N, C-alpha and C positions, 0 to 999 in steps of 0.2 A: 471334213465337217459339211453337213448339208447346207444348202442355200438358206440364208436368213431373210434376205430381201423379198418383198412381195412381188408378184407378177404385175405387169403393167395393167391397170384397170381398164375395163371396156368403156366405162363411163366415169367421169370425175367423182371422187368420193365425197361424202358429206361428213362433217365433224359431228361429234356427239351432241354439240350444242346447236345443231341446225334448227331443230324445232323451237328451241328456246329463243333463237334469234328472230324467228317469225313472231313469237310472243312479244319480244321487245319492239318489233316494228309496229305492231298493233298498239302497244302501250304508248309509243311515241305519238302515234296518230291521235290518241285520246288526250294525252297530256299537253301536246303542243297545238292541238286543233289543226292538224295537217291531214290532207286526204291520204288515205292508205294506198300504198302501192307495194308490190313485192320488192324485196331488196335487190339492188343491182349487184350482180355477182360476176366473178371472173375465175377462170381456171388457174389456180396457183398451186404448183407442185402436185398436180392431179387431184386437187381438192376444189370443190365449188365453194369459193370464199366471197364474202361480202366486200365490195369495194367501198361502199358507204351505205348508210341506212336512210331513213327519211331526212336526217340532217345531212348537210352538204359535207364534202371532204374538208373544206376550209373550216367549217364549224367544228368538226371532229378534231382537226389538227389543233385548234385553239383550246380545246378542252383540257389539254395537258397543263394549262395554267392552274387548274383545280385538281381534277382527278380524271384519268382516262383509263378505260377498261378495254382490254384486247382479248378476243378469242384466238388463242394460239394453239388450239388443239390440232392444227395441221402439222405442227412440229412433232418429231418423234423422240422417244426416249429408249435408248438401248442400254441394257444392263450387262456388264462384264463382271463375272465372279470367278473364283478359283485361285489357287496358289500362284499361278503364273499370269494372272490378269494384269497386274501392275507392270510386269516385264514386257508383255505384249504391247500395251498402250504406250509405254515409255519408249519403246524402240520404233513405234510408228509415228506418234504425235510429236510435234516440236516443243511441247511444254514439258517442264520438269515434273513428270507424273509421280516418280518414285518418292519425292520429298513432300508431296501434298499431305496435309493433315486431314484427319477425319472432320467433316463439316466444312471443308474448304471447297470453293469452286475455282475453276480457271477457264479463261477464254483462250481458245487455241484454234489452229487450222488443221485440216486434213489435206496434205499435199501429195502431188504426183512426184515421181522420181525426177521430173523436169522442173520441179519447184513451183508449178502452177497450182491453183487452189481448186480442190474438189468441193470443199465445204468449210464453213466456219462453225464452231460449236462451243458449247459449255460442257466441261467435265466436272462431275461432283464425286468426291470420295465419301462413300457412305460408311464403309468399314475398311479394314486393312486390305481385304481381298474382295471388295465390292465397290464398283464404280458405275455411275450412270452418265452416259453421253446424251446430251440434248442436241439433236441435229435438225437441219432445216427440212422444210416440206419437200417431198419428192425424193429425198435421199434415203428413203427406205425401200426403194424399188430396184430390183435386179431384172433386167430384160436384155438378153444378148442381141435380139433382133433390133432393138432400139439403141444399142450400145450404151446401156445404163447399168451401173453397178452400185448397189447400196453401200453406204459408208461401212456397215458391219461386214459385208462380204469383201470389200476392199481391204479392210484391216485383217480379215482372216487369211489373206494371201501371205501374211507375214508370220503366221503361226509356225512354231517349230514342232517337229515330230514329238509326240508325247507331252506336249504342253497341257497343263491342267487349267483349262479355260472354258467356261460355259457362257454362251452369249444368248441373250433373249431380248426380243423386242417387247417391251412392256407398255407400249403406247396405248393399248386397249384398256389398260388398268388405270391410267392416269389421264386427266384432262388439264391442260395448262391454260391458266387465265392470268394475264399480266395486269397488275394494278399499279399505275404510274401517276406521278404528280405530287405536289406538296401536301394534298389532303389524303394521300394513300395511307399514311400512318394512322390517321383518325379513322378511316374506313376499316382497315384491317383489325385494329385493336378493338373497335366497337363490336365487330362481328365475331372475332375469335379470341379476344383477350390480349392484354398487353404483353403477357409472357411470351407469346409466339414470336415477337420481334426482338427478344433479348438475346444477349450473347450466351451461347450454350455452355461456355466455360466460366463466364463471369455474369451470372444472372442479374446483377445490379446494374449492368451496363447494356447498352444497345448492341445489336449484332453488327459486325463489321461488314464493310463492302467486300463482295466476293466471298461470302459465307452463306451457308444455308442451315435451316433448322428443320427438325421433324417434330410433329406434335399430333396428338389425338384430339378429335372433336366429334362428339356424339358417336363414339365407338368406331370412328373411321380414322385412318392414318393419312396425314398430309405431309407434304414437303413445302417449304417456303424459302426461296432463294432471294438474294439481293445482289443482282449482277448488272443493273442499269440497262434494261432492254431498250429504253429510249434515251439513255445517257442522262436521265434525270432521276430524282428520288423515286423509289418505288420497289416493288417486289414482284416475283413470279411465283404464283401459287399452283401447286400440283395437287389436284383434287381427285379422290377416288371416283372412278367413272360412274359407279352406281348412284352417287349422290350429286353428281356434277351439275345436272340441270337445276336441281333444287338450290344448290349453293350459288350458281350463276345468277339466278333470279334475286336472291338475297343481296348479292353484291351490286347488281344493276340498280335495284331500288334504292339502296343506300347511296350509290354514286349519283343518281339523278337528284336525290335530295340535297346533295352537296354541290350541285351545279355541274356535275360531270356528265360524260357521255360514253357510250360504247363506240369504239373507233374501228373502222374498216381498214382494208389494205391501203387505201390512198392516204388517209391520215397517219397511218402507221409509218409509211415511208417518209412522209414529211417530218414526223416527230423524230425519227432516227437520224435524218440528215441535219435537222435544224439546231441540234444542241452541241455546244462546244466549238472550239476553233476549227475542227476538221469534220464534224459530223461522225456518223458511224457508217462504214462501208457496208454495202448490201451484197450478200452472196448472189452470184449470178449476174451482177452488174459490175461493181468495182472488182470483186473477186470472181475470177473465171479461169478457164483453161488456157487463156492467151497471155495473161499477165502473172508474173511472180509477185508476191506481196512485198518485195524489197522496197523500202522507203514508204510503205503505206503507214498511216498514222499509228496503227495498233501493232506494228511489227514487233516492237520490243515486249509488248504485253503478251503477245501470242506465241512468240518464238524464243527459245533459249539456245542461242548459237554456241554456248559453252558446252552443250551436250556433245558427247563423242559421236553420237549417230542419231539420226531420225530420217524418215523418208523425205527426200527432197533437199537434205542439207547441202550436198555437194553443189547442187545448182544454185542455191542461195549464196553459198560461199563464193562461187564464181562471180555472181553479181557484185558482191561486196569487194572482192579483190580487184575487179575491173573499175571500181569507183563509179559505178552507175549512179546517176543523180536524177533519175526520173522521180516525179512526185505525184501523189494523189492530192488534189486540192479541192476546196469548197468555193463555189462561186455564187454570185447573185446576178440575175439577168432580168431584163424587162419582160420576158415571156419564156414559156417552156422551150427548151432547145434540144429535145431528144433527137438523137441521130445526127447532130451537127458536129463540126470540128471547131476547135478553139484556135483563134488567130490573135496575134499581137504584132502591130506594125506591119500588117500584110503578110506575115509569115505564120504558117501553121505550126502551133506549138503543142497541140494535144487533141484529145477526143473526149466528148461528153459521154459519161457512163450512166448518170441518173439526172433527172430534171423533173421538178414538180412545183406547182404554185404553192405559195406559202402565205398564211396570214400572220406569221410571227416575225416578219421583217419590220424593223422600226421605220418610221417615215424618213428619218435622216438617212438611213442606209438606202432606202428606195430613191430618195432624191439624188443621192450621190451618183446613181447610174447616168443621170443626164438624159433620161428618156423623154421623148416628145409625146409618149402615150399618156393621155389624160388619166387613164385608170391606174397608172403606176405611181405618180407623185402626189395624188390627191390624199385628203385626210384619211379616207377609208380605202385607199388603194391597195393593190396587191402586186407582187412581182414573183419571180420564180427563184428557187434555189436548186443547187445540184452539185454533183461531184464529177470529177474527170481526172484522167491520167494525162500528165504532161511529160514530154520526152526529156525535159531538163528542169531543174529546180529554178523557179522564178524568184526565189527569195535569196537575200544575202545570208551568209553564215557567220555566226559569232565565234569567239575563241574556243568554245566548247563543242563546236561542230554542229550547233543547233540552228534551225532557221530563225531569222530575225523577223518576227511577226508584228512586233510593236516597237516603235521608235519615238522617244520623247513623249511617251504616254498616248501616242496616236497609232491606231492600227494601220498596218501596211495594206494598201489597196492597189491592185494592179489592173488597170483597164484592159479589157479584151473584147473581141467580137466573135460571134458565133455564126458560122456559115454552113449552108448545105454545100455538098460538092457534086460535081458532075461525074460522068463515067471515066473521065481522064484524071480525076482527083483534084480538079481545080475548083475554087470557090465560085458559087453561082448565087444569083439573087441578092436580095437586100439582107445585110447582116442584122443580128439581134445584139443590142448593146448589153454590156455587163462588166463585172470586175471580179477578180479573185480576192476573196476577203480573208485578211489575216486574223480576224477575231471572230469569224463565224457569224451566227445569227443570234443565238441566245446562249447563256452560260450552261455548261454541263454541271449539274448538281448531284449526279449519282454518287460520287465518292464523298460528298460532304457529310459532316456529322448529322445524325438524326435529331439531335437536340434542336436543330433549326426548324424542324417541322412538327415535333411531338406535341407542342402546345397550341397548334393552329386549330 
C-alpha cells in the first residue's frame, strides 16, 4: 500500500479556521474594548495554533464553567473501510474493536511492540466495515529523515497479504470543533436542534457517553460525538469543511452570548488536566516513547488485556507480571514546575510531565500548599497543576487492589517538593512546594447524565 502520511511540511500548516480565528480576535477587541493584537501562536503538531487569544490563558481556562469552544482542526481523521478493516484494527489496537456497536466510540492507544505509546485516539464505528480514527496533531506525517511515521502507516505494517482494507485520510473533509461545559447542551440544541443529542436507538432518551450521532443540517452531513474531550460535559462536532467557517462563527457568537470563550492551547491543557481525580494524560507528555501506560489512570478504559493479541501486549503483560507499581499522579504546586523532579523526604520519587497555572483550584486547596508566595493563598490567587510519573505508588491499596484516595471523607494529600537537578542528577536550588492530590482539582462531569444540564 502506498504511503498515507503527509510529507513533513516546510512551514507549519494552518487550520481551516485560521482566518475565522482572526475574525474572532477582532470581535473580542470590539466586544471587550481591548487593543487588537495578532493571536499568540505556537507550533503544535506542525500546525500554527493559538496559545490564547486577546483573553488570557487563565480566563480561557475558567470559561469551562459555562461553555468553552476549541478549534481542534489540527487533529486528523483516518477512515478504515473494507471487509478486513475490523480485523486489522482489532489486531493492532488494544481496544476490543470487533465487538464495537455502530454508533459507539472507544478511547484507546496505539502502542509500539515495546508497549510504549505512539498516540492516544478515539475510534468510531460508522458501519460494520467502516471506522474512523481520530488521531492527534502531527500523527498524520510520515518522514523517514525525521524518523516519523503516521498512525495510518504504522497500522499498515500489520496488514496481511490480500486484506480487503481501504485507508483514507479524510481530515480535509471535516473540521473538528469541540464544545464543552454545562451550557454546551443549550448551545448545540439551539443551533442544530434537540434531536442531534438524542440516543440514536432510543430517540426519547439522550445519547450515552462514548457514542456519536450523524445528522444533516442545511444539506450537509455532520458527526457529533460525546467522548469528554475535557473530562466535562460536552461534545465534539465534525463539520463539513466547506461550511466550517460559517458554522464556527455561529457557534462563537452563541458561546459569547452565554458567557463562554474560544480557548487556545494553554487553556485546553489546563482544562484536560484539571477535571477528575487524575486529569487526562496528554499525548507527548504523559504518553510517550519512554513510558508504558501500565498503571496510568485510563489503562483499563483504553486497553483490553483479555484480548489474545494486540501490538504491545507482551510488553504490558511483563509489566503486570512483575507487579510494577509506578503511578501517574496529579499534583498541585505553588508555581509551574516544568522540567523538575518530584521529591519526598529528600528522596527523588518521580518526574514532572506536565505543569500549567490554573484558575480552577479552590482557595482551600491553594492554602493547603503552605506557600509563602502572596499570589498563591490570596482570595484571587493562582497556583499550578500538573501530572507526573512516580516510580512507585504513593497511595495505600484497599482490598480490591485500588488506590485509597479518600479516607474518612477526606482526600489523601501527599506533600512533595519539586527540584531542578544538576548534571550529576542531584537536586539544586530552592524547591517548589506542592502536594499530590487524591481528589484532583474539579469533578469530572463527562460521564454524568445529560439531564443535569439540559434545562440550564
